[in-house]
py3Dmol code that shows the C-alpha trace and the ligand (Angstrom):
import py3Dmol

protein = """\
ATOM      1  CA  MET A   1     -16.181  10.465  14.126  1.00  0.00           C
ATOM      2  CA  GLN A   2     -18.771   8.206  12.620  1.00  0.00           C
ATOM      3  CA  ILE A   3     -18.308   4.358  12.569  1.00  0.00           C
ATOM      4  CA  PHE A   4     -20.102   2.462   9.907  1.00  0.00           C
ATOM      5  CA  GLU A   5     -20.308  -1.232   9.682  1.00  0.00           C
ATOM      6  CA  SER A   6     -22.826  -1.328   6.746  1.00  0.00           C
ATOM      7  CA  SER A   7     -22.245   0.324   3.465  1.00  0.00           C
ATOM      8  CA  ALA A   8     -25.988   1.263   3.314  1.00  0.00           C
ATOM      9  CA  ALA A   9     -25.549   3.489   6.310  1.00  0.00           C
ATOM     10  CA  LEU A  10     -22.392   4.944   4.926  1.00  0.00           C
ATOM     11  CA  GLN A  11     -24.039   5.603   1.581  1.00  0.00           C
ATOM     12  CA  LYS A  12     -27.047   7.365   3.321  1.00  0.00           C
ATOM     13  CA  GLN A  13     -24.668   9.629   5.048  1.00  0.00           C
ATOM     14  CA  ILE A  14     -22.764  10.506   1.870  1.00  0.00           C
ATOM     15  CA  LEU A  15     -25.971  11.066   0.021  1.00  0.00           C
ATOM     16  CA  GLU A  16     -27.154  13.415   2.615  1.00  0.00           C
ATOM     17  CA  LEU A  17     -23.884  15.309   2.432  1.00  0.00           C
ATOM     18  CA  LYS A  18     -23.903  15.459  -1.360  1.00  0.00           C
ATOM     19  CA  ASN A  19     -27.566  16.590  -1.373  1.00  0.00           C
ATOM     20  CA  GLY A  20     -26.621  19.422   0.932  1.00  0.00           C
ATOM     21  CA  SER A  21     -23.843  20.474  -1.469  1.00  0.00           C
ATOM     22  CA  LYS A  22     -23.074  18.666  -4.792  1.00  0.00           C
ATOM     23  CA  LYS A  23     -19.436  20.043  -4.351  1.00  0.00           C
ATOM     24  CA  ILE A  24     -18.701  17.950  -1.374  1.00  0.00           C
ATOM     25  CA  LYS A  25     -15.569  15.937  -2.096  1.00  0.00           C
ATOM     26  CA  ILE A  26     -15.347  12.494  -0.490  1.00  0.00           C
ATOM     27  CA  GLY A  27     -11.814  11.375   0.250  1.00  0.00           C
ATOM     28  CA  PHE A  28     -11.005   7.606   0.993  1.00  0.00           C
ATOM     29  CA  VAL A  29      -8.084   5.917   2.716  1.00  0.00           C
ATOM     30  CA  PRO A  30      -8.324   2.084   2.483  1.00  0.00           C
ATOM     31  CA  THR A  31      -6.372   0.248   5.213  1.00  0.00           C
ATOM     32  CA  MET A  32      -6.030  -3.164   6.874  1.00  0.00           C
ATOM     33  CA  GLY A  33      -5.944  -1.547  10.317  1.00  0.00           C
ATOM     34  CA  ALA A  34      -3.058  -1.865  12.804  1.00  0.00           C
ATOM     35  CA  LEU A  35      -2.515   1.749  12.065  1.00  0.00           C
ATOM     36  CA  HIS A  36       0.648   3.780  12.346  1.00  0.00           C
ATOM     37  CA  ASN A  37       1.855   7.195  11.268  1.00  0.00           C
ATOM     38  CA  GLY A  38       2.152   6.107   7.698  1.00  0.00           C
ATOM     39  CA  HIS A  39      -1.587   5.482   7.540  1.00  0.00           C
ATOM     40  CA  LEU A  40      -2.205   8.827   9.464  1.00  0.00           C
ATOM     41  CA  SER A  41      -0.245  10.706   6.824  1.00  0.00           C
ATOM     42  CA  LEU A  42      -2.623   9.586   4.235  1.00  0.00           C
ATOM     43  CA  ILE A  43      -5.623  10.668   6.413  1.00  0.00           C
ATOM     44  CA  LYS A  44      -3.915  14.029   6.896  1.00  0.00           C
ATOM     45  CA  MET A  45      -3.359  14.374   3.221  1.00  0.00           C
ATOM     46  CA  ALA A  46      -7.013  13.535   2.493  1.00  0.00           C
ATOM     47  CA  LEU A  47      -8.263  15.987   5.155  1.00  0.00           C
ATOM     48  CA  GLN A  48      -6.367  18.720   3.195  1.00  0.00           C
ATOM     49  CA  SER A  49      -8.068  18.240  -0.077  1.00  0.00           C
ATOM     50  CA  CYS A  50     -11.401  16.680   0.739  1.00  0.00           C
ATOM     51  CA  ASP A  51     -14.556  17.635   2.752  1.00  0.00           C
ATOM     52  CA  TYR A  52     -15.293  14.335   4.194  1.00  0.00           C
ATOM     53  CA  VAL A  53     -12.737  11.549   4.811  1.00  0.00           C
ATOM     54  CA  VAL A  54     -13.572   7.901   5.126  1.00  0.00           C
ATOM     55  CA  CYS A  55     -11.067   5.356   6.306  1.00  0.00           C
ATOM     56  CA  SER A  56     -11.770   1.791   5.858  1.00  0.00           C
ATOM     57  CA  ILE A  57     -10.385  -1.057   8.025  1.00  0.00           C
ATOM     58  CA  PHE A  58     -10.707  -4.373   6.493  1.00  0.00           C
ATOM     59  CA  VAL A  59      -8.153  -7.308   6.466  1.00  0.00           C
ATOM     60  CA  ASN A  60      -8.866  -8.435   2.991  1.00  0.00           C
ATOM     61  CA  PRO A  61      -8.507 -12.393   2.606  1.00  0.00           C
ATOM     62  CA  THR A  62      -8.315 -12.439  -0.938  1.00  0.00           C
ATOM     63  CA  GLN A  63      -4.923 -10.656  -1.223  1.00  0.00           C
ATOM     64  CA  PHE A  64      -3.126 -13.000   1.220  1.00  0.00           C
ATOM     65  CA  ASN A  65      -1.432 -15.781  -0.701  1.00  0.00           C
ATOM     66  CA  ASP A  66      -0.118 -17.130   2.642  1.00  0.00           C
ATOM     67  CA  LYS A  67      -2.772 -18.189   4.943  1.00  0.00           C
ATOM     68  CA  LYS A  68      -0.477 -18.051   7.975  1.00  0.00           C
ATOM     69  CA  ASP A  69       0.272 -14.416   7.172  1.00  0.00           C
ATOM     70  CA  LEU A  70      -3.488 -13.629   7.141  1.00  0.00           C
ATOM     71  CA  GLU A  71      -3.987 -15.347  10.585  1.00  0.00           C
ATOM     72  CA  LYS A  72      -0.995 -13.526  12.075  1.00  0.00           C
ATOM     73  CA  TYR A  73      -1.987 -10.218  10.677  1.00  0.00           C
ATOM     74  CA  PRO A  74      -2.111  -7.664  13.647  1.00  0.00           C
ATOM     75  CA  ARG A  75      -5.651  -6.547  14.510  1.00  0.00           C
ATOM     76  CA  THR A  76      -5.842  -3.483  16.912  1.00  0.00           C
ATOM     77  CA  LEU A  77      -9.282  -1.961  16.237  1.00  0.00           C
ATOM     78  CA  ASP A  78      -9.641   0.017  19.435  1.00  0.00           C
ATOM     79  CA  SER A  79      -6.389   1.854  19.104  1.00  0.00           C
ATOM     80  CA  ASP A  80      -6.983   2.312  15.433  1.00  0.00           C
ATOM     81  CA  LEU A  81     -10.248   4.087  16.111  1.00  0.00           C
ATOM     82  CA  ASN A  82      -8.550   6.320  18.741  1.00  0.00           C
ATOM     83  CA  MET A  83      -5.874   7.295  16.319  1.00  0.00           C
ATOM     84  CA  LEU A  84      -8.291   8.033  13.476  1.00  0.00           C
ATOM     85  CA  LYS A  85     -10.383  10.131  15.840  1.00  0.00           C
ATOM     86  CA  SER A  86      -7.382  12.175  16.986  1.00  0.00           C
ATOM     87  CA  ALA A  87      -6.340  12.757  13.394  1.00  0.00           C
ATOM     88  CA  GLY A  88      -9.715  14.322  12.617  1.00  0.00           C
ATOM     89  CA  CYS A  89     -10.969  11.533  10.339  1.00  0.00           C
ATOM     90  CA  HIS A  90     -14.762  11.935   9.642  1.00  0.00           C
ATOM     91  CA  ALA A  91     -15.777   8.387   9.201  1.00  0.00           C
ATOM     92  CA  VAL A  92     -14.481   4.839   9.545  1.00  0.00           C
ATOM     93  CA  PHE A  93     -15.925   2.016   7.502  1.00  0.00           C
ATOM     94  CA  VAL A  94     -15.461  -1.344   9.157  1.00  0.00           C
ATOM     95  CA  PRO A  95     -17.219  -3.841   6.868  1.00  0.00           C
ATOM     96  CA  SER A  96     -17.802  -7.597   7.632  1.00  0.00           C
ATOM     97  CA  GLU A  97     -16.453 -10.032   5.046  1.00  0.00           C
ATOM     98  CA  SER A  98     -19.993 -10.667   3.917  1.00  0.00           C
ATOM     99  CA  GLU A  99     -20.453  -6.874   3.232  1.00  0.00           C
ATOM    100  CA  VAL A 100     -17.500  -6.865   0.954  1.00  0.00           C
ATOM    101  CA  TYR A 101     -18.024 -10.323  -0.570  1.00  0.00           C
ATOM    102  CA  PRO A 102     -21.735 -11.091  -0.445  1.00  0.00           C
ATOM    103  CA  ASP A 103     -22.964 -14.621  -1.275  1.00  0.00           C
ATOM    104  CA  ASP A 104     -23.802 -13.582  -4.865  1.00  0.00           C
ATOM    105  CA  PHE A 105     -20.280 -11.984  -5.386  1.00  0.00           C
ATOM    106  CA  LYS A 106     -18.728 -13.146  -8.512  1.00  0.00           C
ATOM    107  CA  PRO A 107     -14.834 -12.688  -8.290  1.00  0.00           C
ATOM    108  CA  GLU A 108     -14.440 -13.228 -11.958  1.00  0.00           C
ATOM    109  CA  ASN A 109     -16.234  -9.984 -12.629  1.00  0.00           C
ATOM    110  CA  TYR A 110     -13.387  -8.206 -10.920  1.00  0.00           C
ATOM    111  CA  PHE A 111     -10.480  -9.742 -12.680  1.00  0.00           C
ATOM    112  CA  ILE A 112      -8.529  -7.434 -14.867  1.00  0.00           C
ATOM    113  CA  GLU A 113      -5.395  -7.616 -17.116  1.00  0.00           C
ATOM    114  CA  PHE A 114      -2.606  -5.571 -15.639  1.00  0.00           C
ATOM    115  CA  ASP A 115      -0.493  -5.467 -18.801  1.00  0.00           C
ATOM    116  CA  GLY A 116       2.554  -6.989 -17.236  1.00  0.00           C
ATOM    117  CA  LEU A 117       2.590  -4.888 -14.055  1.00  0.00           C
ATOM    118  CA  ASP A 118       1.753  -7.912 -11.950  1.00  0.00           C
ATOM    119  CA  GLN A 119       4.485 -10.206 -13.474  1.00  0.00           C
ATOM    120  CA  ILE A 120       7.416  -8.859 -11.495  1.00  0.00           C
ATOM    121  CA  MET A 121       8.535  -8.081  -8.005  1.00  0.00           C
ATOM    122  CA  GLU A 122       5.478  -8.451  -5.652  1.00  0.00           C
ATOM    123  CA  GLY A 123       3.508 -10.171  -8.356  1.00  0.00           C
ATOM    124  CA  LYS A 124       6.154 -12.719  -8.984  1.00  0.00           C
ATOM    125  CA  PHE A 125       6.632 -13.688  -5.228  1.00  0.00           C
ATOM    126  CA  ARG A 126       3.072 -13.345  -4.241  1.00  0.00           C
ATOM    127  CA  PRO A 127       0.947 -15.148  -6.868  1.00  0.00           C
ATOM    128  CA  GLY A 128      -2.580 -13.858  -6.980  1.00  0.00           C
ATOM    129  CA  HIS A 129      -1.917 -10.996  -4.509  1.00  0.00           C
ATOM    130  CA  PHE A 130      -2.598  -8.073  -6.898  1.00  0.00           C
ATOM    131  CA  LYS A 131      -5.781  -9.872  -8.227  1.00  0.00           C
ATOM    132  CA  GLY A 132      -6.967  -9.659  -4.620  1.00  0.00           C
ATOM    133  CA  VAL A 133      -5.876  -6.138  -4.105  1.00  0.00           C
ATOM    134  CA  ALA A 134      -7.478  -4.782  -7.314  1.00  0.00           C
ATOM    135  CA  MET A 135     -10.643  -6.836  -6.437  1.00  0.00           C
ATOM    136  CA  VAL A 136     -11.010  -5.341  -2.958  1.00  0.00           C
ATOM    137  CA  VAL A 137     -10.176  -1.840  -3.869  1.00  0.00           C
ATOM    138  CA  GLU A 138     -12.707  -1.804  -6.686  1.00  0.00           C
ATOM    139  CA  ARG A 139     -15.248  -3.344  -4.303  1.00  0.00           C
ATOM    140  CA  LEU A 140     -14.448  -0.727  -1.624  1.00  0.00           C
ATOM    141  CA  PHE A 141     -14.834   1.909  -4.182  1.00  0.00           C
ATOM    142  CA  GLN A 142     -18.289   0.728  -5.041  1.00  0.00           C
ATOM    143  CA  LEU A 143     -19.221   0.757  -1.370  1.00  0.00           C
ATOM    144  CA  VAL A 144     -17.674   4.021  -0.469  1.00  0.00           C
ATOM    145  CA  THR A 145     -18.048   6.011  -3.784  1.00  0.00           C
ATOM    146  CA  PRO A 146     -15.024   8.347  -3.217  1.00  0.00           C
ATOM    147  CA  ASP A 147     -14.021  11.189  -5.339  1.00  0.00           C
ATOM    148  CA  GLN A 148     -10.314  10.861  -4.465  1.00  0.00           C
ATOM    149  CA  ALA A 149      -8.468   7.897  -2.894  1.00  0.00           C
ATOM    150  CA  PHE A 150      -5.055   8.005  -1.161  1.00  0.00           C
ATOM    151  CA  PHE A 151      -2.341   5.317  -1.315  1.00  0.00           C
ATOM    152  CA  GLY A 152       1.154   5.042   0.124  1.00  0.00           C
ATOM    153  CA  TYR A 153       4.236   4.667  -2.105  1.00  0.00           C
ATOM    154  CA  LYS A 154       5.437   2.357   0.568  1.00  0.00           C
ATOM    155  CA  ASP A 155       3.536  -0.201  -1.711  1.00  0.00           C
ATOM    156  CA  PHE A 156       4.828   1.329  -4.902  1.00  0.00           C
ATOM    157  CA  GLN A 157       3.788  -1.401  -7.219  1.00  0.00           C
ATOM    158  CA  GLN A 158       0.242  -1.453  -5.624  1.00  0.00           C
ATOM    159  CA  VAL A 159      -0.245   2.176  -6.662  1.00  0.00           C
ATOM    160  CA  ALA A 160       0.694   1.316 -10.197  1.00  0.00           C
ATOM    161  CA  ILE A 161      -1.817  -1.670 -10.051  1.00  0.00           C
ATOM    162  CA  ILE A 162      -4.562   0.457  -8.710  1.00  0.00           C
ATOM    163  CA  ARG A 163      -3.978   3.256 -11.354  1.00  0.00           C
ATOM    164  CA  LYS A 164      -4.248   0.593 -14.006  1.00  0.00           C
ATOM    165  CA  MET A 165      -7.503  -0.830 -12.498  1.00  0.00           C
ATOM    166  CA  VAL A 166      -8.988   2.686 -12.454  1.00  0.00           C
ATOM    167  CA  GLN A 167      -8.014   3.277 -16.045  1.00  0.00           C
ATOM    168  CA  LYS A 168      -9.363  -0.143 -17.192  1.00  0.00           C
ATOM    169  CA  ARG A 169     -12.581   0.281 -15.439  1.00  0.00           C
ATOM    170  CA  ASP A 170     -12.952   3.820 -16.384  1.00  0.00           C
ATOM    171  CA  LEU A 171     -13.606   4.926 -12.870  1.00  0.00           C
ATOM    172  CA  SER A 172     -13.929   8.551 -12.024  1.00  0.00           C
ATOM    173  CA  VAL A 173     -11.926   8.359  -8.675  1.00  0.00           C
ATOM    174  CA  GLN A 174      -8.695  10.306  -8.456  1.00  0.00           C
ATOM    175  CA  ILE A 175      -5.717   8.365  -7.229  1.00  0.00           C
ATOM    176  CA  THR A 176      -3.165  10.190  -5.182  1.00  0.00           C
ATOM    177  CA  GLY A 177       0.210   8.606  -3.961  1.00  0.00           C
ATOM    178  CA  ALA A 178       1.900   9.667  -0.735  1.00  0.00           C
ATOM    179  CA  PRO A 179       5.538   9.444   0.434  1.00  0.00           C
ATOM    180  CA  ILE A 180       6.810   6.621   2.665  1.00  0.00           C
ATOM    181  CA  ILE A 181       6.848   7.473   6.350  1.00  0.00           C
ATOM    182  CA  ARG A 182       9.743   5.917   8.186  1.00  0.00           C
ATOM    183  CA  GLU A 183      10.768   5.411  11.868  1.00  0.00           C
ATOM    184  CA  SER A 184      13.590   7.857  12.992  1.00  0.00           C
ATOM    185  CA  SER A 185      15.952   4.779  12.471  1.00  0.00           C
ATOM    186  CA  GLY A 186      14.884   4.661   8.612  1.00  0.00           C
ATOM    187  CA  LEU A 187      12.764   1.593   9.007  1.00  0.00           C
ATOM    188  CA  ALA A 188       9.632   2.044   6.730  1.00  0.00           C
ATOM    189  CA  MET A 189       6.593   2.061   8.988  1.00  0.00           C
ATOM    190  CA  SER A 190       4.498  -1.081   8.528  1.00  0.00           C
ATOM    191  CA  SER A 191       1.668  -2.843  10.371  1.00  0.00           C
ATOM    192  CA  ARG A 192       3.884  -5.988  10.183  1.00  0.00           C
ATOM    193  CA  ASN A 193       6.686  -4.138  12.138  1.00  0.00           C
ATOM    194  CA  GLN A 194       4.432  -4.799  15.264  1.00  0.00           C
ATOM    195  CA  ARG A 195       5.612  -8.334  15.004  1.00  0.00           C
ATOM    196  CA  LEU A 196       9.329  -7.534  15.023  1.00  0.00           C
ATOM    197  CA  SER A 197      11.262  -7.603  18.221  1.00  0.00           C
ATOM    198  CA  GLU A 198      13.652  -4.770  18.975  1.00  0.00           C
ATOM    199  CA  THR A 199      16.619  -6.907  17.738  1.00  0.00           C
ATOM    200  CA  GLU A 200      14.808  -7.792  14.571  1.00  0.00           C
ATOM    201  CA  LYS A 201      14.029  -4.053  13.985  1.00  0.00           C
ATOM    202  CA  LYS A 202      17.686  -3.346  14.186  1.00  0.00           C
ATOM    203  CA  LYS A 203      18.387  -6.170  11.740  1.00  0.00           C
ATOM    204  CA  ALA A 204      15.710  -4.960   9.342  1.00  0.00           C
ATOM    205  CA  LEU A 205      17.540  -1.517   9.024  1.00  0.00           C
ATOM    206  CA  ILE A 206      19.777  -3.341   6.409  1.00  0.00           C
ATOM    207  CA  ILE A 207      16.907  -2.775   3.853  1.00  0.00           C
ATOM    208  CA  HIS A 208      16.931   0.980   4.222  1.00  0.00           C
ATOM    209  CA  GLN A 209      20.789   1.183   4.537  1.00  0.00           C
ATOM    210  CA  THR A 210      21.087  -0.960   1.290  1.00  0.00           C
ATOM    211  CA  LEU A 211      18.581   1.445  -0.494  1.00  0.00           C
ATOM    212  CA  LEU A 212      20.697   4.404   0.608  1.00  0.00           C
ATOM    213  CA  LEU A 213      23.851   2.789  -0.470  1.00  0.00           C
ATOM    214  CA  GLY A 214      22.418   2.076  -3.980  1.00  0.00           C
ATOM    215  CA  LYS A 215      20.959   5.651  -4.210  1.00  0.00           C
ATOM    216  CA  GLU A 216      24.373   7.138  -3.388  1.00  0.00           C
ATOM    217  CA  MET A 217      26.046   4.953  -6.045  1.00  0.00           C
ATOM    218  CA  ALA A 218      23.457   5.752  -8.582  1.00  0.00           C
ATOM    219  CA  SER A 219      24.518   9.437  -8.328  1.00  0.00           C
ATOM    220  CA  SER A 220      27.612   8.679 -10.260  1.00  0.00           C
ATOM    221  CA  GLU A 221      27.403   4.921 -11.524  1.00  0.00           C
ATOM    222  CA  LYS A 222      24.726   4.447 -14.237  1.00  0.00           C
ATOM    223  CA  SER A 223      24.963   0.710 -14.660  1.00  0.00           C
ATOM    224  CA  VAL A 224      22.060  -1.029 -12.918  1.00  0.00           C
ATOM    225  CA  ASN A 225      24.104  -4.400 -12.781  1.00  0.00           C
ATOM    226  CA  ALA A 226      26.990  -2.658 -10.959  1.00  0.00           C
ATOM    227  CA  ILE A 227      24.691  -0.988  -8.448  1.00  0.00           C
ATOM    228  CA  LYS A 228      22.716  -4.181  -7.947  1.00  0.00           C
ATOM    229  CA  ASN A 229      25.810  -6.218  -7.368  1.00  0.00           C
ATOM    230  CA  GLN A 230      26.984  -3.790  -4.675  1.00  0.00           C
ATOM    231  CA  MET A 231      23.601  -3.890  -2.940  1.00  0.00           C
ATOM    232  CA  LEU A 232      23.520  -7.637  -3.106  1.00  0.00           C
ATOM    233  CA  ALA A 233      26.886  -7.755  -1.548  1.00  0.00           C
ATOM    234  CA  ASN A 234      25.798  -5.414   1.197  1.00  0.00           C
ATOM    235  CA  PHE A 235      22.857  -7.714   1.850  1.00  0.00           C
ATOM    236  CA  GLU A 236      24.961 -10.865   2.011  1.00  0.00           C
ATOM    237  CA  ASN A 237      26.182 -10.378   5.565  1.00  0.00           C
ATOM    238  CA  SER A 238      22.750  -9.532   7.024  1.00  0.00           C
ATOM    239  CA  ASP A 239      20.338 -11.815   8.891  1.00  0.00           C
ATOM    240  CA  LEU A 240      17.471 -11.104   6.492  1.00  0.00           C
ATOM    241  CA  GLN A 241      16.653 -13.397   3.675  1.00  0.00           C
ATOM    242  CA  LEU A 242      16.483 -11.193   0.528  1.00  0.00           C
ATOM    243  CA  GLU A 243      13.683 -12.082  -2.049  1.00  0.00           C
ATOM    244  CA  TYR A 244      14.505  -9.435  -4.649  1.00  0.00           C
ATOM    245  CA  ILE A 245      16.274  -6.083  -5.263  1.00  0.00           C
ATOM    246  CA  ASP A 246      14.885  -4.641  -8.608  1.00  0.00           C
ATOM    247  CA  ILE A 247      15.682  -1.406 -10.150  1.00  0.00           C
ATOM    248  CA  VAL A 248      12.766  -0.549 -12.536  1.00  0.00           C
ATOM    249  CA  ASP A 249      11.040   2.278 -14.386  1.00  0.00           C
ATOM    250  CA  GLU A 250       8.526   3.942 -12.072  1.00  0.00           C
ATOM    251  CA  ASN A 251       5.742   3.968 -14.705  1.00  0.00           C
ATOM    252  CA  SER A 252       6.151   0.681 -16.667  1.00  0.00           C
ATOM    253  CA  LEU A 253       7.837  -1.248 -13.803  1.00  0.00           C
ATOM    254  CA  GLU A 254      10.104  -2.690 -16.519  1.00  0.00           C
ATOM    255  CA  GLU A 255      13.642  -3.561 -15.330  1.00  0.00           C
ATOM    256  CA  LEU A 256      16.288  -0.992 -16.283  1.00  0.00           C
ATOM    257  CA  THR A 257      19.654  -1.541 -17.455  1.00  0.00           C
ATOM    258  CA  MET A 258      20.820   2.060 -16.928  1.00  0.00           C
ATOM    259  CA  ILE A 259      19.750   4.510 -14.315  1.00  0.00           C
ATOM    260  CA  ASN A 260      17.459   7.311 -15.616  1.00  0.00           C
ATOM    261  CA  SER A 261      15.090   9.905 -14.314  1.00  0.00           C
ATOM    262  CA  ASN A 262      12.347   7.196 -13.725  1.00  0.00           C
ATOM    263  CA  ALA A 263      14.414   4.859 -11.752  1.00  0.00           C
ATOM    264  CA  ILE A 264      13.084   3.245  -8.551  1.00  0.00           C
ATOM    265  CA  CYS A 265      14.615   0.575  -6.573  1.00  0.00           C
ATOM    266  CA  CYS A 266      12.425  -1.908  -4.715  1.00  0.00           C
ATOM    267  CA  ILE A 267      13.319  -4.556  -2.149  1.00  0.00           C
ATOM    268  CA  ALA A 268      11.550  -7.366  -0.485  1.00  0.00           C
ATOM    269  CA  ALA A 269      13.119  -9.456   2.316  1.00  0.00           C
ATOM    270  CA  TRP A 270      12.201 -11.781   5.102  1.00  0.00           C
ATOM    271  CA  CYS A 271      13.160 -11.019   8.744  1.00  0.00           C
ATOM    272  CA  GLY A 272      12.337 -14.325  10.323  1.00  0.00           C
ATOM    273  CA  ASP A 273       8.860 -15.115   9.304  1.00  0.00           C
ATOM    274  CA  ILE A 274       7.903 -11.496   8.589  1.00  0.00           C
ATOM    275  CA  ARG A 275       8.054 -10.210   4.950  1.00  0.00           C
ATOM    276  CA  LEU A 276       9.212  -6.493   4.608  1.00  0.00           C
ATOM    277  CA  ILE A 277       9.139  -4.211   1.572  1.00  0.00           C
ATOM    278  CA  ASP A 278      10.673  -0.843   0.921  1.00  0.00           C
ATOM    279  CA  ASN A 279      11.690   1.273  -2.033  1.00  0.00           C
ATOM    280  CA  MET A 280      13.545   4.556  -3.046  1.00  0.00           C
ATOM    281  CA  SER A 281      13.769   6.606  -6.028  1.00  0.00           C
ATOM    282  CA  PHE A 282      17.129   6.297  -7.737  1.00  0.00           C
ATOM    283  CA  ALA A 283      16.256   9.017 -10.325  1.00  0.00           C
ATOM    284  CA  SER A 284      19.072  11.050 -11.590  1.00  0.00           C
TER     285      SER A 284
END
"""
ligand_1 = """\
23
AMP
P -2.232 -1.360 4.614
O -2.988 -1.165 5.882
O -0.896 -2.028 4.854
O -2.978 -2.048 3.606
O -1.963 0.091 4.147
C -2.946 1.080 3.896
C -2.289 2.132 3.087
O -1.352 2.784 3.933
C -1.622 1.729 1.770
O -1.951 2.689 0.780
C -0.170 1.665 2.117
O 0.685 1.904 1.098
C -0.030 2.927 3.031
N 1.021 2.656 3.986
C 1.532 1.756 4.688
N 2.715 2.024 5.236
C 2.923 3.259 4.904
C 4.100 4.146 5.143
N 5.192 3.655 5.942
N 4.191 5.308 4.676
C 3.255 5.718 3.757
N 2.105 4.984 3.463
C 1.940 3.744 3.983
"""
view = py3Dmol.view(width=600, height=400)
view.addModel(protein, "pdb")
view.setStyle({"model": 0}, {"cartoon": {"style": "trace"}})
view.addModel(ligand_1, "xyz")
view.setStyle({"model": 1}, {"stick": {}})
view.zoomTo()
view.show()
């Protein structure tokens, strides 16, 4: 497995591969490190459809609206590299901050209008977050030049934001979404779970349980209000602090009043000082 700190060296390698065969397909999995099986599922998916798979590890400061969250974000580079090597990843790109955002970098050149996709859920509770996400992903696409990039539906709204960015910028990279990988307990895997104690992990299961309860209800009850009320009631006795439960259209992300074939439920909640998100299709 090759490790690149500079995009020039990575580009040289990619050019060499492409000169050898124009048909070489470059797959890309952007991450912030502290890798787990959710990330590895993206690498495996990329390996199935691409010839050369690059994973980036970069904790992007511009997407953290909370400075403490950025400081506390887990960093486990050695174990990340071991995991990527075992998974068969071809290259890891570990850029410095100045590589991604050089002195002459103009953030305003990367701002885009998300047509409302950033006004609800994560966008509402984490102001500026998606601006930073779209900026770093576009920037990483410039540095890595992938043909196909892989993102987890764990961050459902993020996938919609990235598709919008690719469409608005008219980029030729194909965006592929991948299912949520969970612990056997049902807890959605997340780098932030590393900061949860065993007791907190048990408490955090309320998120998945509440999603399952809502999904079960949605198979017969079509009123979003009725379902949400039950879900909120289920959450009331938990130790987590709920930020939102929203049932939205999976394409427009607009709130639904009735369950339909595009319904998806997204939850964000705090377990102590750790913010967790999860989602589940309620389609019927
Ligand atoms: P992150 O390192 O948190 O920025 O995540 C990097 C990529 O991994 C993003 O596309 C995430 O959506 C994806 N990801 C994170 N957790 C999971 C999971 N449990 N299942 C599937 N994909 C995930």
